[in-house]
N, C-alpha and C positions, 0 to 999 in steps of 0.2 A: 031287857033293854028300852033305852029311849034318849032321845035326844033332849036334849034341855039346856036352854040358855049358852049354845056353844059347846056344850060338853056331854058326853056320852055318859049316863044314869047306869050302871048293873045292878040291878036290884036282888039281894040275896037274901032270902027267907028259909028260915027252919034249922036243919042240920045238914051240913056238907061233910061227906067223905067221898071213900074213892069212887063210889056210885055216880056220883054227880059232877066229878073233877073235868068231865068231859064238857060238860055246859058251862063252866068257867073258862076253859081253853078257846069255845067257839067263841064267848065273848070279847077273848083277848085278841082272836084274830078279825073280828069286826071291828073292834078299836083300830087295830092296825090299820085296815081297809080305811075305814073313815079319818084316820088321822087327825082327830078334834085335839084341841088343845091340852084336853085333859080328860080322863077317865074318872068318875065316882064310882066307889063301891060302896053302895048302902048297904052296910052290913045291922042297922037298929034290928031288923026283924030276923038276925042269924043268931040261933043259940047254943051252935055246936059246930066245932069244924075240927078236923082231924088233921094229922102231917101230910095228907094229901091234897087240904085245902090249903095249908099253910104254904105248901109246895107251889100250888096253882098261883095263888098272892105273888110269891118272891117271882114268878115266872112271869107276870103281869110286870113289877116292878122293873125287872131288868129289860123286859123289852121296851117298855115306858122310858128309862133313862137313857136306853139305847138311840131312841128316835127323839129325844129332846122335849118329850111329853110327861106332862103329871099326873100321876097315878094318888088319888086320895081316898082313903077310907071313911066313910062316915058314920057315926055312931046316933043315938049313944051305943056305945059295943057293950053287950050283954055279958055275962060273967064268963060263961064259957069262951068266947072270944078271947076277951082281955086275960082269961088265963092261959089260953095258948101262945098268944103273943108273948105275956110275960115269962113262963116259961122258956118258952124259946130265944128269951133275948132279942125276938125281933122286932119291939114294939115301936123302937128308935128308927129302923129301917123305913120306916113308913109314916106318910105326911097324913097324920088322925084329925079328923074336925068331932065336934060334940054334936053337929046335924046335917040333914041333906042340904038346908038352904044354907048353911056357913058354908058347907064346901062346894056348891054351884057359885056362890057370891066369890071365890075367890078367883 
């Protein structure tokens, strides 16, 4: 995690399943504490996420909406993540950008 241009950037690389969900939940707690206008989750290096990963993203979405802050998923999204969002029907629930630079610029 790092703060860049007034937003919190959470970098998610590799594979995420139930073993790594606590890392994401800790990041959401940090985002709540900092209360910046937006949190960007950089998924460009994330190749796999299971249902617990999706659940953690949906928790973040809920918390951000409740606080009036933005949650942005930055790509380019890898095929495994695109598949997860498409199959679950949740792609439209998220604000997705093509790059970290685009997300931070918003």
